[in-house]
PDB file with SEQRES, HELIX, SHEET and CRYST1 records, atoms N, CA, C and O in Angstrom:
SEQRES   1 A   70  MET ALA ALA GLY GLN ARG HIS ALA GLY PRO ARG GLY ARG          
SEQRES   2 A   70  GLY CYS LEU ALA PRO ASP VAL LEU GLY THR PHE GLN GLY          
SEQRES   3 A   70  ARG SER PRO VAL ILE LEU VAL ILE ASP ASP VAL HIS TRP          
SEQRES   4 A   70  ALA ASP ILE PRO SER LEU HIS ALA LEU THR PHE VAL LEU          
SEQRES   5 A   70  ARG ARG LEU PRO ALA PHE VAL SER ARG ARG ASP GLU LEU          
SEQRES   6 A   70  ARG ALA GLN ARG ARG                                          
HELIX    1 AA1 GLY A    9  ARG A   27  1                                  19    
HELIX    2 AA2 VAL A   37  TRP A   39  5                                   3    
HELIX    3 AA3 ILE A   42  LEU A   52  1                                  11    
HELIX    4 AA4 GLU A   64  ARG A   69  1                                   6    
CRYST1    1.000    1.000    1.000  90.00  90.00  90.00 P 1           1          
ATOM      1  N   MET A   1       7.292  17.212  -6.742  1.00  0.00           N  
ATOM      2  CA  MET A   1       6.685  18.039  -5.692  1.00  0.00           C  
ATOM      3  C   MET A   1       7.720  18.407  -4.677  1.00  0.00           C  
ATOM      4  O   MET A   1       8.628  17.618  -4.414  1.00  0.00           O  
ATOM      5  N   ALA A   2       7.625  19.520  -4.125  1.00  0.00           N  
ATOM      6  CA  ALA A   2       8.574  20.003  -3.091  1.00  0.00           C  
ATOM      7  C   ALA A   2       8.360  19.223  -1.797  1.00  0.00           C  
ATOM      8  O   ALA A   2       7.244  18.808  -1.482  1.00  0.00           O  
ATOM      9  N   ALA A   3       9.406  19.039  -1.082  1.00  0.00           N  
ATOM     10  CA  ALA A   3       9.281  18.381   0.212  1.00  0.00           C  
ATOM     11  C   ALA A   3       8.382  19.163   1.137  1.00  0.00           C  
ATOM     12  O   ALA A   3       8.525  20.381   1.250  1.00  0.00           O  
ATOM     13  N   GLY A   4       7.442  18.484   1.815  1.00  0.00           N  
ATOM     14  CA  GLY A   4       6.575  19.133   2.748  1.00  0.00           C  
ATOM     15  C   GLY A   4       5.340  19.694   2.051  1.00  0.00           C  
ATOM     16  O   GLY A   4       4.440  20.193   2.728  1.00  0.00           O  
ATOM     17  N   GLN A   5       5.267  19.631   0.747  1.00  0.00           N  
ATOM     18  CA  GLN A   5       4.100  20.171   0.037  1.00  0.00           C  
ATOM     19  C   GLN A   5       2.911  19.231   0.250  1.00  0.00           C  
ATOM     20  O   GLN A   5       3.053  18.014   0.139  1.00  0.00           O  
ATOM     21  N   ARG A   6       1.755  19.789   0.551  1.00  0.00           N  
ATOM     22  CA  ARG A   6       0.581  18.969   0.873  1.00  0.00           C  
ATOM     23  C   ARG A   6       0.018  18.443  -0.419  1.00  0.00           C  
ATOM     24  O   ARG A   6       0.042  19.112  -1.452  1.00  0.00           O  
ATOM     25  N   HIS A   7      -0.485  17.242  -0.344  1.00  0.00           N  
ATOM     26  CA  HIS A   7      -1.094  16.594  -1.526  1.00  0.00           C  
ATOM     27  C   HIS A   7      -2.596  16.592  -1.319  1.00  0.00           C  
ATOM     28  O   HIS A   7      -3.097  16.381  -0.215  1.00  0.00           O  
ATOM     29  N   ALA A   8      -3.300  16.836  -2.421  1.00  0.00           N  
ATOM     30  CA  ALA A   8      -4.764  16.890  -2.375  1.00  0.00           C  
ATOM     31  C   ALA A   8      -5.316  15.485  -2.343  1.00  0.00           C  
ATOM     32  O   ALA A   8      -5.225  14.758  -3.332  1.00  0.00           O  
ATOM     33  N   GLY A   9      -5.893  15.089  -1.210  1.00  0.00           N  
ATOM     34  CA  GLY A   9      -6.589  13.831  -1.117  1.00  0.00           C  
ATOM     35  C   GLY A   9      -5.695  12.600  -1.145  1.00  0.00           C  
ATOM     36  O   GLY A   9      -4.475  12.707  -1.263  1.00  0.00           O  
ATOM     37  N   PRO A  10      -6.336  11.393  -1.033  1.00  0.00           N  
ATOM     38  CA  PRO A  10      -5.531  10.166  -0.881  1.00  0.00           C  
ATOM     39  C   PRO A  10      -4.776   9.854  -2.163  1.00  0.00           C  
ATOM     40  O   PRO A  10      -3.685   9.287  -2.102  1.00  0.00           O  
ATOM     41  N   ARG A  11      -5.322  10.205  -3.323  1.00  0.00           N  
ATOM     42  CA  ARG A  11      -4.609   9.926  -4.559  1.00  0.00           C  
ATOM     43  C   ARG A  11      -3.360  10.770  -4.631  1.00  0.00           C  
ATOM     44  O   ARG A  11      -2.338  10.315  -5.144  1.00  0.00           O  
ATOM     45  N   GLY A  12      -3.416  11.972  -4.138  1.00  0.00           N  
ATOM     46  CA  GLY A  12      -2.230  12.825  -4.100  1.00  0.00           C  
ATOM     47  C   GLY A  12      -1.127  12.184  -3.274  1.00  0.00           C  
ATOM     48  O   GLY A  12       0.036  12.134  -3.677  1.00  0.00           O  
ATOM     49  N   ARG A  13      -1.522  11.700  -2.120  1.00  0.00           N  
ATOM     50  CA  ARG A  13      -0.533  11.023  -1.243  1.00  0.00           C  
ATOM     51  C   ARG A  13      -0.085   9.711  -1.901  1.00  0.00           C  
ATOM     52  O   ARG A  13       1.091   9.351  -1.839  1.00  0.00           O  
ATOM     53  N   GLY A  14      -1.011   9.016  -2.520  1.00  0.00           N  
ATOM     54  CA  GLY A  14      -0.683   7.727  -3.132  1.00  0.00           C  
ATOM     55  C   GLY A  14       0.237   7.896  -4.349  1.00  0.00           C  
ATOM     56  O   GLY A  14       0.949   6.959  -4.711  1.00  0.00           O  
ATOM     57  N   CYS A  15       0.234   9.069  -4.980  1.00  0.00           N  
ATOM     58  CA  CYS A  15       1.085   9.294  -6.198  1.00  0.00           C  
ATOM     59  C   CYS A  15       2.566   9.165  -5.851  1.00  0.00           C  
ATOM     60  O   CYS A  15       3.357   8.735  -6.691  1.00  0.00           O  
ATOM     61  N   LEU A  16       2.951   9.525  -4.641  1.00  0.00           N  
ATOM     62  CA  LEU A  16       4.329   9.450  -4.272  1.00  0.00           C  
ATOM     63  C   LEU A  16       4.836   8.044  -3.955  1.00  0.00           C  
ATOM     64  O   LEU A  16       6.025   7.758  -4.098  1.00  0.00           O  
ATOM     65  N   ALA A  17       3.937   7.180  -3.529  1.00  0.00           N  
ATOM     66  CA  ALA A  17       4.315   5.811  -3.064  1.00  0.00           C  
ATOM     67  C   ALA A  17       5.101   5.022  -4.128  1.00  0.00           C  
ATOM     68  O   ALA A  17       6.128   4.432  -3.791  1.00  0.00           O  
ATOM     69  N   PRO A  18       4.666   4.990  -5.380  1.00  0.00           N  
ATOM     70  CA  PRO A  18       5.418   4.189  -6.351  1.00  0.00           C  
ATOM     71  C   PRO A  18       6.824   4.741  -6.549  1.00  0.00           C  
ATOM     72  O   PRO A  18       7.757   3.965  -6.754  1.00  0.00           O  
ATOM     73  N   ASP A  19       6.999   6.032  -6.494  1.00  0.00           N  
ATOM     74  CA  ASP A  19       8.338   6.637  -6.645  1.00  0.00           C  
ATOM     75  C   ASP A  19       9.206   6.285  -5.394  1.00  0.00           C  
ATOM     76  O   ASP A  19      10.369   5.898  -5.512  1.00  0.00           O  
ATOM     77  N   VAL A  20       8.617   6.431  -4.258  1.00  0.00           N  
ATOM     78  CA  VAL A  20       9.376   6.131  -2.999  1.00  0.00           C  
ATOM     79  C   VAL A  20       9.751   4.647  -2.953  1.00  0.00           C  
ATOM     80  O   VAL A  20      10.905   4.311  -2.689  1.00  0.00           O  
ATOM     81  N   LEU A  21       8.790   3.763  -3.206  1.00  0.00           N  
ATOM     82  CA  LEU A  21       9.118   2.356  -3.185  1.00  0.00           C  
ATOM     83  C   LEU A  21      10.082   1.981  -4.266  1.00  0.00           C  
ATOM     84  O   LEU A  21      10.928   1.111  -4.057  1.00  0.00           O  
ATOM     85  N   GLY A  22       9.988   2.618  -5.445  1.00  0.00           N  
ATOM     86  CA  GLY A  22      10.910   2.384  -6.534  1.00  0.00           C  
ATOM     87  C   GLY A  22      12.320   2.757  -6.185  1.00  0.00           C  
ATOM     88  O   GLY A  22      13.267   2.088  -6.599  1.00  0.00           O  
ATOM     89  N   THR A  23      12.476   3.838  -5.412  1.00  0.00           N  
ATOM     90  CA  THR A  23      13.793   4.258  -4.946  1.00  0.00           C  
ATOM     91  C   THR A  23      14.412   3.178  -4.058  1.00  0.00           C  
ATOM     92  O   THR A  23      15.574   2.819  -4.244  1.00  0.00           O  
ATOM     93  N   PHE A  24      13.635   2.650  -3.083  1.00  0.00           N  
ATOM     94  CA  PHE A  24      14.115   1.586  -2.236  1.00  0.00           C  
ATOM     95  C   PHE A  24      14.414   0.338  -3.005  1.00  0.00           C  
ATOM     96  O   PHE A  24      15.402  -0.348  -2.745  1.00  0.00           O  
ATOM     97  N   GLN A  25      13.535   0.035  -3.980  1.00  0.00           N  
ATOM     98  CA  GLN A  25      13.729  -1.200  -4.770  1.00  0.00           C  
ATOM     99  C   GLN A  25      14.972  -1.140  -5.601  1.00  0.00           C  
ATOM    100  O   GLN A  25      15.570  -2.179  -5.885  1.00  0.00           O  
ATOM    101  N   GLY A  26      15.386   0.040  -6.005  1.00  0.00           N  
ATOM    102  CA  GLY A  26      16.600   0.171  -6.785  1.00  0.00           C  
ATOM    103  C   GLY A  26      17.827  -0.293  -6.009  1.00  0.00           C  
ATOM    104  O   GLY A  26      18.828  -0.670  -6.618  1.00  0.00           O  
ATOM    105  N   ARG A  27      17.771  -0.273  -4.697  1.00  0.00           N  
ATOM    106  CA  ARG A  27      18.875  -0.696  -3.843  1.00  0.00           C  
ATOM    107  C   ARG A  27      18.816  -2.213  -3.513  1.00  0.00           C  
ATOM    108  O   ARG A  27      19.838  -2.899  -3.493  1.00  0.00           O  
ATOM    109  N   SER A  28      17.597  -2.700  -3.260  1.00  0.00           N  
ATOM    110  CA  SER A  28      17.448  -4.110  -2.939  1.00  0.00           C  
ATOM    111  C   SER A  28      15.959  -4.420  -3.033  1.00  0.00           C  
ATOM    112  O   SER A  28      15.156  -3.492  -3.133  1.00  0.00           O  
ATOM    113  N   PRO A  29      15.564  -5.691  -3.005  1.00  0.00           N  
ATOM    114  CA  PRO A  29      14.149  -6.024  -3.132  1.00  0.00           C  
ATOM    115  C   PRO A  29      13.415  -5.478  -1.926  1.00  0.00           C  
ATOM    116  O   PRO A  29      13.979  -5.353  -0.839  1.00  0.00           O  
ATOM    117  N   VAL A  30      12.114  -5.147  -2.139  1.00  0.00           N  
ATOM    118  CA  VAL A  30      11.290  -4.531  -1.109  1.00  0.00           C  
ATOM    119  C   VAL A  30      10.087  -5.436  -0.864  1.00  0.00           C  
ATOM    120  O   VAL A  30       9.457  -5.924  -1.802  1.00  0.00           O  
ATOM    121  N   ILE A  31       9.781  -5.652   0.418  1.00  0.00           N  
ATOM    122  CA  ILE A  31       8.543  -6.266   0.813  1.00  0.00           C  
ATOM    123  C   ILE A  31       7.769  -5.326   1.686  1.00  0.00           C  
ATOM    124  O   ILE A  31       8.272  -4.871   2.714  1.00  0.00           O  
ATOM    125  N   LEU A  32       6.580  -5.031   1.303  1.00  0.00           N  
ATOM    126  CA  LEU A  32       5.701  -4.143   2.046  1.00  0.00           C  
ATOM    127  C   LEU A  32       4.548  -4.971   2.584  1.00  0.00           C  
ATOM    128  O   LEU A  32       3.788  -5.558   1.814  1.00  0.00           O  
ATOM    129  N   VAL A  33       4.414  -5.020   3.904  1.00  0.00           N  
ATOM    130  CA  VAL A  33       3.321  -5.760   4.522  1.00  0.00           C  
ATOM    131  C   VAL A  33       2.318  -4.779   5.101  1.00  0.00           C  
ATOM    132  O   VAL A  33       2.669  -3.879   5.864  1.00  0.00           O  
ATOM    133  N   ILE A  34       1.082  -4.969   4.727  1.00  0.00           N  
ATOM    134  CA  ILE A  34       0.031  -4.115   5.260  1.00  0.00           C  
ATOM    135  C   ILE A  34      -0.971  -5.048   5.987  1.00  0.00           C  
ATOM    136  O   ILE A  34      -1.641  -5.873   5.365  1.00  0.00           O  
ATOM    137  N   ASP A  35      -1.046  -4.885   7.310  1.00  0.00           N  
ATOM    138  CA  ASP A  35      -1.857  -5.812   8.132  1.00  0.00           C  
ATOM    139  C   ASP A  35      -3.170  -5.084   8.537  1.00  0.00           C  
ATOM    140  O   ASP A  35      -3.221  -3.859   8.654  1.00  0.00           O  
ATOM    141  N   ASP A  36      -4.155  -5.854   8.730  1.00  0.00           N  
ATOM    142  CA  ASP A  36      -5.514  -5.357   9.224  1.00  0.00           C  
ATOM    143  C   ASP A  36      -6.113  -4.313   8.329  1.00  0.00           C  
ATOM    144  O   ASP A  36      -6.618  -3.291   8.794  1.00  0.00           O  
ATOM    145  N   VAL A  37      -6.057  -4.572   7.038  1.00  0.00           N  
ATOM    146  CA  VAL A  37      -6.631  -3.622   6.070  1.00  0.00           C  
ATOM    147  C   VAL A  37      -8.142  -3.488   6.325  1.00  0.00           C  
ATOM    148  O   VAL A  37      -8.711  -2.453   5.976  1.00  0.00           O  
ATOM    149  N   HIS A  38      -8.798  -4.460   6.901  1.00  0.00           N  
ATOM    150  CA  HIS A  38     -10.212  -4.308   7.138  1.00  0.00           C  
ATOM    151  C   HIS A  38     -10.562  -3.187   8.097  1.00  0.00           C  
ATOM    152  O   HIS A  38     -11.725  -2.795   8.192  1.00  0.00           O  
ATOM    153  N   TRP A  39      -9.563  -2.659   8.817  1.00  0.00           N  
ATOM    154  CA  TRP A  39      -9.792  -1.502   9.692  1.00  0.00           C  
ATOM    155  C   TRP A  39      -9.494  -0.193   9.007  1.00  0.00           C  
ATOM    156  O   TRP A  39      -9.656   0.864   9.617  1.00  0.00           O  
ATOM    157  N   ALA A  40      -9.068  -0.223   7.769  1.00  0.00           N  
ATOM    158  CA  ALA A  40      -8.712   1.020   7.042  1.00  0.00           C  
ATOM    159  C   ALA A  40      -9.965   1.885   6.719  1.00  0.00           C  
ATOM    160  O   ALA A  40     -11.048   1.368   6.446  1.00  0.00           O  
ATOM    161  N   ASP A  41      -9.770   3.176   6.762  1.00  0.00           N  
ATOM    162  CA  ASP A  41     -10.861   4.104   6.348  1.00  0.00           C  
ATOM    163  C   ASP A  41     -10.874   4.199   4.806  1.00  0.00           C  
ATOM    164  O   ASP A  41      -9.928   3.770   4.146  1.00  0.00           O  
ATOM    165  N   ILE A  42     -11.933   4.754   4.258  1.00  0.00           N  
ATOM    166  CA  ILE A  42     -12.129   4.817   2.835  1.00  0.00           C  
ATOM    167  C   ILE A  42     -10.989   5.584   2.142  1.00  0.00           C  
ATOM    168  O   ILE A  42     -10.463   5.087   1.146  1.00  0.00           O  
ATOM    169  N   PRO A  43     -10.576   6.799   2.635  1.00  0.00           N  
ATOM    170  CA  PRO A  43      -9.446   7.474   1.928  1.00  0.00           C  
ATOM    171  C   PRO A  43      -8.172   6.608   1.907  1.00  0.00           C  
ATOM    172  O   PRO A  43      -7.472   6.586   0.895  1.00  0.00           O  
ATOM    173  N   SER A  44      -7.866   5.912   2.981  1.00  0.00           N  
ATOM    174  CA  SER A  44      -6.727   5.028   2.978  1.00  0.00           C  
ATOM    175  C   SER A  44      -6.805   3.903   1.993  1.00  0.00           C  
ATOM    176  O   SER A  44      -5.817   3.548   1.350  1.00  0.00           O  
ATOM    177  N   LEU A  45      -8.022   3.325   1.871  1.00  0.00           N  
ATOM    178  CA  LEU A  45      -8.234   2.246   0.852  1.00  0.00           C  
ATOM    179  C   LEU A  45      -8.089   2.789  -0.570  1.00  0.00           C  
ATOM    180  O   LEU A  45      -7.569   2.102  -1.450  1.00  0.00           O  
ATOM    181  N   HIS A  46      -8.547   4.014  -0.790  1.00  0.00           N  
ATOM    182  CA  HIS A  46      -8.381   4.638  -2.115  1.00  0.00           C  
ATOM    183  C   HIS A  46      -6.929   4.783  -2.454  1.00  0.00           C  
ATOM    184  O   HIS A  46      -6.514   4.435  -3.560  1.00  0.00           O  
ATOM    185  N   ALA A  47      -6.123   5.301  -1.509  1.00  0.00           N  
ATOM    186  CA  ALA A  47      -4.699   5.505  -1.707  1.00  0.00           C  
ATOM    187  C   ALA A  47      -3.997   4.167  -1.953  1.00  0.00           C  
ATOM    188  O   ALA A  47      -3.167   4.043  -2.853  1.00  0.00           O  
ATOM    189  N   LEU A  48      -4.351   3.160  -1.125  1.00  0.00           N  
ATOM    190  CA  LEU A  48      -3.765   1.847  -1.276  1.00  0.00           C  
ATOM    191  C   LEU A  48      -4.088   1.250  -2.636  1.00  0.00           C  
ATOM    192  O   LEU A  48      -3.205   0.698  -3.292  1.00  0.00           O  
ATOM    193  N   THR A  49      -5.307   1.348  -3.059  1.00  0.00           N  
ATOM    194  CA  THR A  49      -5.728   0.842  -4.385  1.00  0.00           C  
ATOM    195  C   THR A  49      -4.971   1.543  -5.479  1.00  0.00           C  
ATOM    196  O   THR A  49      -4.544   0.901  -6.438  1.00  0.00           O  
ATOM    197  N   PHE A  50      -4.790   2.854  -5.365  1.00  0.00           N  
ATOM    198  CA  PHE A  50      -4.039   3.614  -6.346  1.00  0.00           C  
ATOM    199  C   PHE A  50      -2.622   3.108  -6.459  1.00  0.00           C  
ATOM    200  O   PHE A  50      -2.086   2.988  -7.561  1.00  0.00           O  
ATOM    201  N   VAL A  51      -2.030   2.818  -5.362  1.00  0.00           N  
ATOM    202  CA  VAL A  51      -0.634   2.349  -5.344  1.00  0.00           C  
ATOM    203  C   VAL A  51      -0.523   0.948  -5.912  1.00  0.00           C  
ATOM    204  O   VAL A  51       0.341   0.688  -6.750  1.00  0.00           O  
ATOM    205  N   LEU A  52      -1.413   0.012  -5.456  1.00  0.00           N  
ATOM    206  CA  LEU A  52      -1.345  -1.354  -5.897  1.00  0.00           C  
ATOM    207  C   LEU A  52      -1.628  -1.551  -7.406  1.00  0.00           C  
ATOM    208  O   LEU A  52      -1.184  -2.528  -8.009  1.00  0.00           O  
ATOM    209  N   ARG A  53      -2.337  -0.651  -7.967  1.00  0.00           N  
ATOM    210  CA  ARG A  53      -2.589  -0.729  -9.436  1.00  0.00           C  
ATOM    211  C   ARG A  53      -1.337  -0.356 -10.186  1.00  0.00           C  
ATOM    212  O   ARG A  53      -1.249  -0.666 -11.374  1.00  0.00           O  
ATOM    213  N   ARG A  54      -0.380   0.275  -9.588  1.00  0.00           N  
ATOM    214  CA  ARG A  54       0.822   0.750 -10.311  1.00  0.00           C  
ATOM    215  C   ARG A  54       2.102  -0.064  -9.960  1.00  0.00           C  
ATOM    216  O   ARG A  54       3.153   0.132 -10.571  1.00  0.00           O  
ATOM    217  N   LEU A  55       1.997  -0.932  -9.017  1.00  0.00           N  
ATOM    218  CA  LEU A  55       3.150  -1.722  -8.636  1.00  0.00           C  
ATOM    219  C   LEU A  55       2.863  -3.229  -8.719  1.00  0.00           C  
ATOM    220  O   LEU A  55       1.726  -3.645  -8.497  1.00  0.00           O  
ATOM    221  N   PRO A  56       3.875  -4.055  -9.034  1.00  0.00           N  
ATOM    222  CA  PRO A  56       3.673  -5.463  -8.964  1.00  0.00           C  
ATOM    223  C   PRO A  56       3.310  -5.834  -7.518  1.00  0.00           C  
ATOM    224  O   PRO A  56       3.980  -5.385  -6.588  1.00  0.00           O  
ATOM    225  N   ALA A  57       2.303  -6.612  -7.320  1.00  0.00           N  
ATOM    226  CA  ALA A  57       1.848  -6.920  -5.947  1.00  0.00           C  
ATOM    227  C   ALA A  57       1.365  -8.345  -5.860  1.00  0.00           C  
ATOM    228  O   ALA A  57       0.886  -8.933  -6.830  1.00  0.00           O  
ATOM    229  N   PHE A  58       1.509  -8.878  -4.668  1.00  0.00           N  
ATOM    230  CA  PHE A  58       0.947 -10.172  -4.329  1.00  0.00           C  
ATOM    231  C   PHE A  58       0.052  -9.923  -3.075  1.00  0.00           C  
ATOM    232  O   PHE A  58       0.528  -9.390  -2.073  1.00  0.00           O  
ATOM    233  N   VAL A  59      -1.173 -10.292  -3.141  1.00  0.00           N  
ATOM    234  CA  VAL A  59      -2.100 -10.049  -2.057  1.00  0.00           C  
ATOM    235  C   VAL A  59      -2.518 -11.393  -1.506  1.00  0.00           C  
ATOM    236  O   VAL A  59      -2.839 -12.298  -2.276  1.00  0.00           O  
ATOM    237  N   SER A  60      -2.523 -11.549  -0.201  1.00  0.00           N  
ATOM    238  CA  SER A  60      -2.889 -12.788   0.458  1.00  0.00           C  
ATOM    239  C   SER A  60      -3.787 -12.495   1.628  1.00  0.00           C  
ATOM    240  O   SER A  60      -3.685 -11.446   2.264  1.00  0.00           O  
ATOM    241  N   ARG A  61      -4.657 -13.420   1.902  1.00  0.00           N  
ATOM    242  CA  ARG A  61      -5.495 -13.314   3.096  1.00  0.00           C  
ATOM    243  C   ARG A  61      -5.638 -14.684   3.715  1.00  0.00           C  
ATOM    244  O   ARG A  61      -5.459 -15.695   3.036  1.00  0.00           O  
ATOM    245  N   ARG A  62      -5.955 -14.730   4.979  1.00  0.00           N  
ATOM    246  CA  ARG A  62      -6.117 -15.944   5.705  1.00  0.00           C  
ATOM    247  C   ARG A  62      -7.518 -16.036   6.262  1.00  0.00           C  
ATOM    248  O   ARG A  62      -8.012 -15.078   6.856  1.00  0.00           O  
ATOM    249  N   ASP A  63      -8.155 -17.152   6.084  1.00  0.00           N  
ATOM    250  CA  ASP A  63      -9.484 -17.385   6.636  1.00  0.00           C  
ATOM    251  C   ASP A  63      -9.301 -17.866   8.108  1.00  0.00           C  
ATOM    252  O   ASP A  63      -8.844 -18.981   8.360  1.00  0.00           O  
ATOM    253  N   GLU A  64      -9.663 -17.012   9.030  1.00  0.00           N  
ATOM    254  CA  GLU A  64      -9.443 -17.300  10.422  1.00  0.00           C  
ATOM    255  C   GLU A  64     -10.157 -18.593  10.864  1.00  0.00           C  
ATOM    256  O   GLU A  64      -9.575 -19.378  11.613  1.00  0.00           O  
ATOM    257  N   LEU A  65     -11.344 -18.820  10.439  1.00  0.00           N  
ATOM    258  CA  LEU A  65     -12.087 -20.010  10.864  1.00  0.00           C  
ATOM    259  C   LEU A  65     -11.372 -21.279  10.382  1.00  0.00           C  
ATOM    260  O   LEU A  65     -11.234 -22.244  11.133  1.00  0.00           O  
ATOM    261  N   ARG A  66     -10.930 -21.267   9.151  1.00  0.00           N  
ATOM    262  CA  ARG A  66     -10.240 -22.462   8.625  1.00  0.00           C  
ATOM    263  C   ARG A  66      -8.924 -22.636   9.359  1.00  0.00           C  
ATOM    264  O   ARG A  66      -8.579 -23.773   9.683  1.00  0.00           O  
ATOM    265  N   ALA A  67      -8.174 -21.596   9.639  1.00  0.00           N  
ATOM    266  CA  ALA A  67      -6.918 -21.716  10.344  1.00  0.00           C  
ATOM    267  C   ALA A  67      -7.076 -22.287  11.748  1.00  0.00           C  
ATOM    268  O   ALA A  67      -6.216 -23.026  12.228  1.00  0.00           O  
ATOM    269  N   GLN A  68      -8.197 -21.934  12.412  1.00  0.00           N  
ATOM    270  CA  GLN A  68      -8.433 -22.368  13.801  1.00  0.00           C  
ATOM    271  C   GLN A  68      -8.767 -23.848  13.873  1.00  0.00           C  
ATOM    272  O   GLN A  68      -8.483 -24.502  14.876  1.00  0.00           O  
ATOM    273  N   ARG A  69      -9.379 -24.389  12.797  1.00  0.00           N  
ATOM    274  CA  ARG A  69      -9.795 -25.814  12.799  1.00  0.00           C  
ATOM    275  C   ARG A  69      -8.664 -26.781  12.681  1.00  0.00           C  
ATOM    276  O   ARG A  69      -8.809 -27.956  13.018  1.00  0.00           O  
ATOM    277  N   ARG A  70      -7.521 -26.308  12.202  1.00  0.00           N  
ATOM    278  CA  ARG A  70      -6.390 -27.223  11.973  1.00  0.00           C  
ATOM    279  C   ARG A  70      -5.677 -27.629  13.237  1.00  0.00           C  
ATOM    280  O   ARG A  70      -4.712 -28.392  13.183  1.00  0.00           O  
TER     281      ARG A  70                                                      
END                                                                             
């Protein structure tokens, strides 16, 4: 796709993410941290899901209540 070309919907935007991250990964390992996903809107979650299905990923979450008791 040409630079600046608009992508249709979140999947269109998500289609570029594996290529972009792959370009960075070719130079060195890449860590992508996404915080506060619970605040994401539906289109953002769709794009994120699209990307995560195509890339090796490790997903972690922390239980706030359990962390506060320690």
